[in-house]
C-alpha positions in Angstrom: 0.2 -4.0 -17.9 2.5 -7.5 -17.9 3.6 -8.5 -14.2 6.7 -11.4 -14.5 5.5 -13.8 -11.2 8.5 -16.6 -10.4 6.2 -19.7 -9.7 9.0 -21.3 -8.3 10.0 -19.3 -5.1 9.0 -19.9 -2.1 8.2 -23.1 0.6 5.0 -24.1 -1.4 5.8 -23.3 -4.8 4.5 -23.6 -7.6 0.9 -24.9 -6.2 0.4 -21.8 -4.0 1.6 -19.2 -6.4 -1.0 -20.8 -9.0 -3.5 -20.7 -6.6 -2.5 -17.2 -5.4 -3.1 -15.8 -9.4 -6.2 -18.1 -9.2 -7.4 -15.7 -6.4 -6.4 -12.6 -8.3 -8.4 -13.3 -11.4 -11.6 -14.3 -9.7 -11.3 -11.1 -7.4 -10.3 -8.7 -10.0 -12.1 -10.1 -13.2 -11.6 -6.5 -15.0 -8.2 -5.5 -13.9 -5.9 -5.2 -17.3 -3.2 -7.2 -15.9 -2.0 -10.2 -17.6 0.2 -12.7 -15.6 3.6 -13.9 -16.8 4.2 -17.5 -14.7 7.8 -18.0 -14.7 8.9 -21.4 -14.0 9.3 -25.5 -14.6 6.3 -26.5 -17.1 6.5 -30.2 -15.4 6.7 -28.9 -11.8 3.6 -26.9 -12.6 1.3 -28.9 -14.9 -0.9 -30.3 -12.1 -1.8 -26.9 -10.7 -2.5 -24.8 -14.5 -5.8 -26.6 -15.1 -7.0 -23.9 -11.8 -6.5 -21.6 -14.4 -7.7 -22.9 -17.8 -10.5 -20.7 -18.5 -8.3 -17.4 -17.3 -5.7 -19.2 -20.2 -5.9 -15.3 -22.2 -4.9 -13.6 -19.1 -1.4 -15.2 -18.6 1.4 -16.8 -20.2 3.6 -19.5 -19.0 7.7 -18.6 -19.5 10.0 -21.4 -19.2 12.6 -21.3 -16.6 13.5 -25.1 -15.2 16.2 -23.9 -13.2 15.5 -22.9 -9.8 17.7 -21.0 -7.1 17.4 -22.6 -3.4 16.8 -20.3 -0.3 20.1 -21.1 0.7 21.9 -20.6 -2.6 24.7 -17.5 -2.3 22.8 -15.0 -4.6 25.3 -13.7 -7.0 26.8 -16.8 -7.6 23.3 -18.5 -8.2 22.5 -15.9 -10.6 25.8 -16.3 -12.6 25.1 -20.2 -12.8 21.6 -20.2 -13.1 20.4 -18.2 -16.4 17.8 -20.1 -16.8 16.6 -20.1 -13.4 13.4 -18.4 -12.7 14.7 -15.3 -10.9 16.8 -14.2 -13.4 14.7 -15.1 -16.3 12.1 -12.7 -14.6 14.5 -10.0 -14.4 16.1 -10.1 -17.7 12.5 -9.9 -19.0 12.1 -6.6 -17.2 15.8 -5.5 -18.5 14.3 -6.2 -22.3 10.9 -4.5 -21.3 8.9 -7.5 -21.7 7.9 -7.3 -18.0 6.3 -4.1 -16.3 7.1 -5.4 -12.7 8.7 -8.8 -10.9 7.2 -11.0 -8.0 9.0 -13.9 -6.3 8.8 -15.5 -3.0 12.1 -17.2 -3.4 15.8 -16.4 -2.5 15.4 -12.9 -0.9 19.2 -12.5 -1.5 18.7 -13.1 -5.1 15.9 -10.8 -5.5 18.0 -8.1 -3.8 21.0 -8.9 -6.4 18.7 -8.6 -9.4 17.2 -5.5 -8.3 20.3 -4.0 -7.6 22.6 -5.0 -10.5 19.6 -5.7 -13.4 16.9 -3.0 -12.2 19.3 -0.9 -10.9 19.0 2.0 -8.6 17.2 5.6 -9.7 19.5 8.4 -10.8 20.1 10.0 -7.6 19.1 7.3 -4.7 21.9 6.5 -2.9 20.8 3.4 -1.6 17.4 1.9 -2.3 15.4 0.4 0.4 12.8 -2.1 1.6 9.7 -0.9 2.8 7.3 -2.8 5.5 3.7 -2.3 6.2 3.8 -2.2 10.2 0.1 -2.4 11.4 -1.5 0.0 13.9 -4.0 0.0 16.3 -6.4 2.3 14.3 -6.7 -0.7 11.6 -4.5 0.7 8.8 -0.8 0.2 8.3 2.5 2.7 8.5 5.0 2.3 6.4 8.5 1.3 7.6 12.4 1.5 6.2 14.3 0.1 5.9 13.2 -3.0 6.9 16.6 -5.0 6.2 19.2 -4.7 3.4 21.0 -1.4 5.0 22.2 -2.3 8.6 24.5 0.5 8.4 23.5 3.5 7.2 24.3 7.3 6.8 22.1 10.5 7.6 22.0 11.2 4.1 20.3 7.4 3.2 17.9 8.1 6.6 16.9 11.1 4.6 15.9 9.5 1.1 14.4 6.8 3.2 11.9 9.3 4.7 11.5 10.7 1.1 10.7 7.2 -0.7 8.5 5.8 2.3 6.7 9.4 2.0 5.8 9.4 -1.9 4.9 5.6 -1.1 2.8 6.2 1.7 0.6 9.1 -0.4 0.5 7.4 -3.8 0.1 4.2 -2.7 -1.6 3.9 0.6 -3.3 7.2 -0.1 -1.8 8.9 2.9 -2.8 12.8 2.0 0.4 14.3 4.0 2.4 11.5 5.5 3.6 12.0 9.0 7.4 11.0 9.4 8.9 9.8 12.2 12.4 8.8 13.3 13.1 5.5 15.3 14.7 6.7 18.4 15.3 5.8 22.1 13.5 9.2 23.4 11.4 11.5 21.9 13.2 15.0 22.2 15.7 16.2 20.0 19.0 15.2 20.8 18.6 12.1 21.9 19.9 9.1 20.7 23.2 7.4 19.0 25.2 9.8 16.6 23.4 8.6 13.4 20.1 9.2 15.1 21.2 12.7 16.0 22.9 13.9 12.7 20.0 12.6 10.9 17.5 14.4 12.9 18.2 18.5 11.4 18.3 16.9 8.1 14.7 15.7 8.6 13.9 19.5 10.2 15.2 21.2 6.9 14.1 18.5 4.1 11.6 19.8 1.2 8.9 17.7 0.7 8.7 15.8 4.4 5.8 16.3 7.0 8.5 15.4 9.8 6.6 14.4 13.1 10.1 14.5 15.2 11.4 11.3 16.5 9.5 8.3 18.1 9.8 5.5 20.1 9.5 1.8 20.2 5.9 2.0 21.8 5.2 4.1 18.8 5.4 1.5 16.6 1.6 0.3 16.7 0.2 3.2 16.9 -0.9 5.9 14.7 1.3 8.8 15.5 3.4 8.7 12.2 2.7 6.7 8.5 6.9 6.6 8.4 8.6 5.5 10.4 12.5 5.8 9.5 15.5 3.9 10.8 18.7 1.8 9.6 17.9 -1.6 8.7 19.5 -3.4 11.6 16.3 -2.0 13.8 13.6 -2.5 11.4 14.4 -5.7 11.1 14.6 -6.3 14.6 10.7 -4.9 14.6 10.0 -7.0 12.0 11.0 -10.3 13.1 9.7 -9.1 17.3 5.9 -8.2 15.5 5.9 -11.5 13.6 7.1 -13.6 16.9 4.4 -11.6 18.7 1.4 -13.2 16.3 3.2 -16.5 16.4 3.1 -16.6 20.0 -0.4 -15.5 20.6 -2.1 -16.4 17.1 -0.5 -19.7 16.0 0.8 -20.9 19.4 -2.3 -19.8 22.2 -5.0 -19.4 19.9 -5.7 -15.6 20.7 -8.7 -14.5 18.6 -8.7 -10.8 18.0 -9.1 -8.3 15.1 -5.9 -6.0 15.0 -3.5 -9.6 15.8 -5.1 -10.9 12.5 -3.3 -7.6 10.7 0.0 -8.9 11.9 -0.4 -11.6 9.4 2.0 -11.0 6.5 -0.1 -12.7 4.3 -2.9 -9.6 4.1 -0.4 -7.7 2.7 1.3 -10.2 0.7 4.8 -8.7 0.5 7.6 -5.9 0.8 8.6 -3.4 -2.3 12.0 -2.5 -3.0 12.1 1.1 -3.6 14.2 3.3 -5.2 14.8 1.1 -8.3 14.0 2.0 -12.4 10.9 -0.9 -12.0 8.6 -2.7 -9.5 9.8 -5.6 -7.8 8.3 -7.5 -4.8 9.4 -9.4 -2.4 7.5 -12.0 -0.8 8.0 -14.4 2.7 9.5 -17.7 1.8 6.2 -19.3 3.4 3.7 -17.8 1.2 0.0 -19.2 0.4 -2.1 -18.1 -1.8 -3.5 -15.1 -0.3 0.1 -13.7 -0.2 0.7 -14.2 -3.8 -2.7 -12.7 -4.4 -1.8 -9.6 -2.6 1.3 -9.1 -4.0 -0.2 -8.9 -7.7 -2.1 -6.3 -6.6 0.6 -4.2 -5.3 2.2 -4.0 -8.1 -0.3 -3.6 -9.9 -0.7 -0.2 -7.9 2.6 0.4 -8.8 2.1 0.1 -12.0 -1.4 2.0 -12.0 -0.1 5.3 -9.9 3.3 5.2 -12.1 5.1 5.3 -8.8 8.6 4.5 -10.2 7.8 8.0 -12.3 6.9 9.6 -9.1 10.2 9.0 -7.4 12.6 9.8 -10.7 10.7 13.3 -10.9 11.8 13.7 -7.1 14.8 12.9 -7.1 15.6 14.5 -10.5 14.3 17.9 -9.0 16.5 17.0 -5.8 
Protein backbone atom coordinates (compact mmCIF):
# COMPACT_ATOMS: atom_id res chain seq x y z
CA UNK A 1 0.00 0.00 0.00
CA UNK A 2 1.16 3.54 -0.80
CA UNK A 3 0.40 6.35 1.63
CA UNK A 4 0.93 9.95 0.58
CA UNK A 5 2.24 12.28 3.28
CA UNK A 6 2.35 16.04 2.93
CA UNK A 7 5.62 16.83 4.72
CA UNK A 8 5.12 20.59 4.29
CA UNK A 9 1.90 20.80 6.31
CA UNK A 10 1.93 22.02 9.90
CA UNK A 11 3.86 24.44 12.07
CA UNK A 12 6.86 22.13 12.42
CA UNK A 13 7.22 21.01 8.81
CA UNK A 14 9.07 19.24 7.38
CA UNK A 15 11.20 18.16 10.36
CA UNK A 16 8.47 16.59 12.51
CA UNK A 17 6.78 14.90 9.55
CA UNK A 18 10.02 13.17 8.55
CA UNK A 19 10.78 12.27 12.18
CA UNK A 20 7.28 10.76 12.34
CA UNK A 21 8.07 8.64 9.28
CA UNK A 22 11.29 7.53 10.96
CA UNK A 23 9.32 6.48 14.08
CA UNK A 24 6.82 4.58 11.97
CA UNK A 25 9.52 2.66 10.11
CA UNK A 26 11.24 1.81 13.39
CA UNK A 27 8.02 0.66 15.08
CA UNK A 28 6.64 -1.20 12.04
CA UNK A 29 9.66 -2.83 10.38
CA UNK A 30 7.61 -5.39 8.45
CA UNK A 31 4.57 -3.31 7.51
CA UNK A 32 3.82 -3.40 3.76
CA UNK A 33 3.59 0.39 3.63
CA UNK A 34 5.45 2.58 1.15
CA UNK A 35 5.35 6.26 2.14
CA UNK A 36 5.24 8.96 -0.53
CA UNK A 37 6.95 12.04 0.92
CA UNK A 38 5.40 15.03 -0.85
CA UNK A 39 7.19 18.34 -0.45
CA UNK A 40 10.06 20.71 -1.14
CA UNK A 41 13.33 18.75 -1.56
CA UNK A 42 15.46 21.67 -0.38
CA UNK A 43 13.49 22.08 2.84
CA UNK A 44 13.52 18.33 3.44
CA UNK A 45 17.21 17.76 2.67
CA UNK A 46 18.54 18.35 6.25
CA UNK A 47 16.20 15.71 7.65
CA UNK A 48 16.29 12.98 5.01
CA UNK A 49 19.43 11.38 6.53
CA UNK A 50 17.17 10.30 9.42
CA UNK A 51 15.45 7.82 7.11
CA UNK A 52 18.32 7.09 4.74
CA UNK A 53 18.51 3.42 5.75
CA UNK A 54 14.81 3.06 4.89
CA UNK A 55 15.21 4.36 1.35
CA UNK A 56 13.46 1.27 -0.04
CA UNK A 57 10.35 2.14 1.99
CA UNK A 58 9.71 5.66 0.72
CA UNK A 59 9.70 7.76 -2.44
CA UNK A 60 10.20 11.51 -2.53
CA UNK A 61 7.68 13.43 -4.64
CA UNK A 62 8.67 17.00 -5.43
CA UNK A 63 6.14 19.75 -4.62
CA UNK A 64 7.78 23.13 -4.18
CA UNK A 65 4.68 25.18 -3.39
CA UNK A 66 3.01 25.30 0.03
CA UNK A 67 -0.53 26.33 0.93
CA UNK A 68 -0.32 28.49 4.03
CA UNK A 69 -2.56 27.94 7.04
CA UNK A 70 -4.51 31.16 6.46
CA UNK A 71 -4.91 31.02 2.68
CA UNK A 72 -8.36 30.66 1.13
CA UNK A 73 -8.71 26.89 0.49
CA UNK A 74 -10.39 26.86 -2.93
CA UNK A 75 -8.35 29.77 -4.28
CA UNK A 76 -5.08 28.29 -3.02
CA UNK A 77 -5.71 24.86 -4.55
CA UNK A 78 -6.54 26.49 -7.88
CA UNK A 79 -3.60 28.90 -7.90
CA UNK A 80 -1.04 26.48 -6.46
CA UNK A 81 -1.29 23.24 -8.44
CA UNK A 82 2.29 22.47 -7.45
CA UNK A 83 1.58 22.62 -3.73
CA UNK A 84 2.06 19.55 -1.55
CA UNK A 85 -1.68 19.27 -0.83
CA UNK A 86 -2.70 19.65 -4.49
CA UNK A 87 -0.07 17.13 -5.60
CA UNK A 88 -1.22 14.69 -2.92
CA UNK A 89 -4.82 14.76 -4.05
CA UNK A 90 -3.70 14.56 -7.67
CA UNK A 91 -1.82 11.34 -6.91
CA UNK A 92 -4.93 9.90 -5.27
CA UNK A 93 -7.02 10.76 -8.33
CA UNK A 94 -4.53 8.96 -10.57
CA UNK A 95 -4.44 5.89 -8.32
CA UNK A 96 -0.81 6.51 -7.37
CA UNK A 97 -1.62 6.79 -3.64
CA UNK A 98 -4.02 4.72 -1.56
CA UNK A 99 -4.37 7.32 1.20
CA UNK A 100 -3.33 10.91 1.89
CA UNK A 101 -2.27 12.60 5.14
CA UNK A 102 -1.60 16.26 5.93
CA UNK A 103 -1.38 18.55 8.94
CA UNK A 104 -1.63 21.55 6.64
CA UNK A 105 -4.47 23.91 5.78
CA UNK A 106 -7.62 22.13 7.03
CA UNK A 107 -9.90 23.97 4.62
CA UNK A 108 -7.75 22.98 1.65
CA UNK A 109 -7.77 19.36 2.83
CA UNK A 110 -11.56 19.38 3.09
CA UNK A 111 -12.02 21.03 -0.31
CA UNK A 112 -9.61 18.51 -1.84
CA UNK A 113 -11.43 15.64 -0.18
CA UNK A 114 -14.86 16.83 -1.36
CA UNK A 115 -13.97 17.75 -4.93
CA UNK A 116 -11.03 15.50 -5.77
CA UNK A 117 -11.77 12.28 -3.91
CA UNK A 118 -15.53 13.03 -3.72
CA UNK A 119 -18.28 11.54 -1.61
CA UNK A 120 -19.24 7.88 -1.80
CA UNK A 121 -22.42 7.39 -3.80
CA UNK A 122 -25.34 7.60 -1.41
CA UNK A 123 -23.53 9.66 1.22
CA UNK A 124 -25.25 13.02 1.60
CA UNK A 125 -22.46 14.74 3.53
CA UNK A 126 -19.02 13.40 4.44
CA UNK A 127 -18.07 13.99 8.05
CA UNK A 128 -15.03 14.30 10.30
CA UNK A 129 -14.81 11.72 13.08
CA UNK A 130 -12.89 12.72 16.20
CA UNK A 131 -11.78 10.32 18.97
CA UNK A 132 -13.03 11.20 22.44
CA UNK A 133 -11.03 9.78 25.39
CA UNK A 134 -13.02 7.79 27.95
CA UNK A 135 -12.43 7.03 31.59
CA UNK A 136 -12.12 3.29 30.76
CA UNK A 137 -9.02 3.94 28.61
CA UNK A 138 -10.83 3.52 25.29
CA UNK A 139 -12.11 6.09 22.81
CA UNK A 140 -15.57 7.01 21.59
CA UNK A 141 -16.05 8.34 18.08
CA UNK A 142 -17.68 11.79 17.80
CA UNK A 143 -19.12 13.00 14.52
CA UNK A 144 -19.55 15.50 13.10
CA UNK A 145 -16.57 17.33 14.58
CA UNK A 146 -16.87 20.56 12.67
CA UNK A 147 -17.41 20.52 8.91
CA UNK A 148 -21.22 20.35 9.02
CA UNK A 149 -22.31 23.12 11.39
CA UNK A 150 -25.93 22.92 10.21
CA UNK A 151 -27.49 19.52 9.58
CA UNK A 152 -30.73 17.80 8.74
CA UNK A 153 -31.96 14.65 10.52
CA UNK A 154 -31.02 12.42 7.58
CA UNK A 155 -27.43 13.70 7.77
CA UNK A 156 -27.29 12.75 11.44
CA UNK A 157 -28.49 9.22 10.67
CA UNK A 158 -25.71 8.80 8.12
CA UNK A 159 -23.17 10.10 10.65
CA UNK A 160 -24.36 7.32 12.96
CA UNK A 161 -23.97 4.74 10.20
CA UNK A 162 -20.51 5.94 9.18
CA UNK A 163 -19.39 6.12 12.81
CA UNK A 164 -20.69 2.63 13.57
CA UNK A 165 -18.89 1.06 10.62
CA UNK A 166 -15.68 2.93 11.48
CA UNK A 167 -15.90 2.02 15.16
CA UNK A 168 -16.46 -1.65 14.37
CA UNK A 169 -13.85 -2.21 11.67
CA UNK A 170 -11.09 0.21 12.75
CA UNK A 171 -11.54 0.54 16.51
CA UNK A 172 -12.61 -3.08 17.00
CA UNK A 173 -15.93 -2.49 18.79
CA UNK A 174 -18.18 -5.50 18.26
CA UNK A 175 -21.58 -3.75 18.30
CA UNK A 176 -21.01 0.00 18.70
CA UNK A 177 -23.62 1.79 20.78
CA UNK A 178 -24.80 5.07 19.25
CA UNK A 179 -25.84 8.06 21.35
CA UNK A 180 -27.51 11.27 20.20
CA UNK A 181 -26.06 14.33 21.91
CA UNK A 182 -28.89 16.19 23.60
CA UNK A 183 -29.86 18.29 26.64
CA UNK A 184 -31.72 15.43 28.30
CA UNK A 185 -31.97 11.65 28.20
CA UNK A 186 -35.72 11.40 27.58
CA UNK A 187 -37.15 11.02 24.10
CA UNK A 188 -38.68 14.28 22.98
CA UNK A 189 -35.99 16.47 24.56
CA UNK A 190 -33.87 18.95 22.66
CA UNK A 191 -34.21 21.28 19.71
CA UNK A 192 -36.11 20.55 16.51
CA UNK A 193 -33.11 18.75 14.96
CA UNK A 194 -32.65 16.41 17.93
CA UNK A 195 -36.37 15.70 18.19
CA UNK A 196 -36.59 14.84 14.48
CA UNK A 197 -33.41 12.75 14.50
CA UNK A 198 -34.29 10.53 17.47
CA UNK A 199 -37.09 8.49 15.79
CA UNK A 200 -35.03 8.07 12.62
CA UNK A 201 -32.15 6.60 14.62
CA UNK A 202 -34.57 4.27 16.42
CA UNK A 203 -35.84 2.94 13.10
CA UNK A 204 -32.55 2.84 11.17
CA UNK A 205 -31.24 -0.64 10.42
CA UNK A 206 -27.68 -1.54 11.34
CA UNK A 207 -27.49 0.97 14.19
CA UNK A 208 -27.35 -0.03 17.86
CA UNK A 209 -29.11 3.11 19.09
CA UNK A 210 -28.81 3.70 22.84
CA UNK A 211 -30.85 6.91 22.99
CA UNK A 212 -29.90 10.42 24.04
CA UNK A 213 -26.75 11.25 25.96
CA UNK A 214 -25.86 14.48 27.73
CA UNK A 215 -22.66 16.47 28.04
CA UNK A 216 -21.81 14.76 31.33
CA UNK A 217 -21.71 11.39 29.53
CA UNK A 218 -19.09 12.34 26.92
CA UNK A 219 -16.02 11.00 28.74
CA UNK A 220 -17.71 7.86 30.11
CA UNK A 221 -18.31 4.50 28.41
CA UNK A 222 -22.03 4.98 27.90
CA UNK A 223 -21.79 4.89 24.09
CA UNK A 224 -19.18 4.22 21.42
CA UNK A 225 -20.44 6.65 18.79
CA UNK A 226 -21.60 10.19 19.63
CA UNK A 227 -23.73 11.87 16.97
CA UNK A 228 -24.24 15.64 16.78
CA UNK A 229 -24.14 18.52 14.32
CA UNK A 230 -20.71 19.96 13.63
CA UNK A 231 -21.30 23.14 15.63
CA UNK A 232 -21.86 21.19 18.85
CA UNK A 233 -19.17 18.63 18.01
CA UNK A 234 -16.52 21.27 17.49
CA UNK A 235 -17.40 22.97 20.78
CA UNK A 236 -16.95 19.63 22.57
CA UNK A 237 -13.59 18.98 20.88
CA UNK A 238 -12.24 22.46 21.65
CA UNK A 239 -13.42 22.22 25.26
CA UNK A 240 -11.59 18.90 25.67
CA UNK A 241 -8.42 20.47 24.24
CA UNK A 242 -8.68 23.34 26.73
CA UNK A 243 -9.09 20.91 29.66
CA UNK A 244 -5.83 19.23 28.64
CA UNK A 245 -4.05 22.54 28.15
CA UNK A 246 -5.14 24.02 31.50
CA UNK A 247 -4.55 20.96 33.66
CA UNK A 248 -1.60 19.27 31.97
CA UNK A 249 0.35 22.00 30.23
CA UNK A 250 -0.31 25.01 32.45
CA UNK A 251 -0.73 23.36 35.87
CA UNK A 252 1.42 20.27 35.41
CA UNK A 253 -1.18 17.77 36.58
CA UNK A 254 0.06 14.17 36.19
CA UNK A 255 -2.73 11.73 35.36
CA UNK A 256 -2.97 8.76 32.97
CA UNK A 257 -6.50 9.65 31.87
CA UNK A 258 -5.53 13.25 31.21
CA UNK A 259 -2.68 12.04 29.00
CA UNK A 260 -5.22 10.52 26.61
CA UNK A 261 -6.49 14.04 25.84
CA UNK A 262 -3.23 14.73 24.01
CA UNK A 263 -4.20 14.69 20.33
CA UNK A 264 -0.81 13.28 19.37
CA UNK A 265 -1.75 9.92 20.92
CA UNK A 266 -4.20 9.32 18.08
CA UNK A 267 -2.66 11.48 15.37
CA UNK A 268 -5.38 12.94 13.20
CA UNK A 269 -9.05 12.87 12.33
CA UNK A 270 -10.34 10.91 9.34
CA UNK A 271 -12.82 12.23 6.80
CA UNK A 272 -15.54 9.56 6.55
CA UNK A 273 -17.85 9.08 3.59
CA UNK A 274 -15.40 9.79 0.75
CA UNK A 275 -13.91 7.40 -1.80
CA UNK A 276 -10.37 7.19 -0.37
CA UNK A 277 -8.79 7.53 3.07
CA UNK A 278 -7.91 11.11 3.99
CA UNK A 279 -6.48 11.95 7.43
CA UNK A 280 -6.27 15.54 8.66
CA UNK A 281 -3.71 16.32 11.34
CA UNK A 282 -3.51 19.17 13.84
CA UNK A 283 -1.39 22.10 12.69
CA UNK A 284 0.95 21.76 15.68
CA UNK A 285 1.57 18.04 15.10
CA UNK A 286 4.90 16.54 16.14
CA UNK A 287 6.52 13.24 15.19
CA UNK A 288 4.22 10.97 17.31
CA UNK A 289 1.13 12.41 15.63
CA UNK A 290 2.52 11.81 12.12
CA UNK A 291 3.52 8.28 13.08
CA UNK A 292 0.02 7.56 14.39
CA UNK A 293 -1.61 9.08 11.31
CA UNK A 294 0.33 6.70 9.09
CA UNK A 295 -0.80 3.78 11.26
CA UNK A 296 -4.42 4.94 11.05
CA UNK A 297 -4.26 5.30 7.27
CA UNK A 298 -2.78 1.82 6.91
CA UNK A 299 -5.61 0.40 9.03
CA UNK A 300 -8.16 2.03 6.75
CA UNK A 301 -6.58 0.22 3.82
CA UNK A 302 -6.04 -3.11 5.59
CA UNK A 303 -9.67 -3.32 6.74
CA UNK A 304 -11.05 -2.08 3.39
CA UNK A 305 -13.10 0.46 5.31
CA UNK A 306 -13.97 2.40 2.17
CA UNK A 307 -15.30 -0.82 0.64
CA UNK A 308 -17.44 -1.35 3.75
CA UNK A 309 -18.90 2.14 3.40
CA UNK A 310 -19.64 1.64 -0.30
CA UNK A 311 -21.33 -1.69 0.35
CA UNK A 312 -23.51 -0.26 3.10
CA UNK A 313 -24.71 2.79 1.19
CA UNK A 314 -25.21 0.84 -2.01
CA UNK A 315 -27.54 -1.49 -0.15
CA UNK A 316 -29.25 1.45 1.52
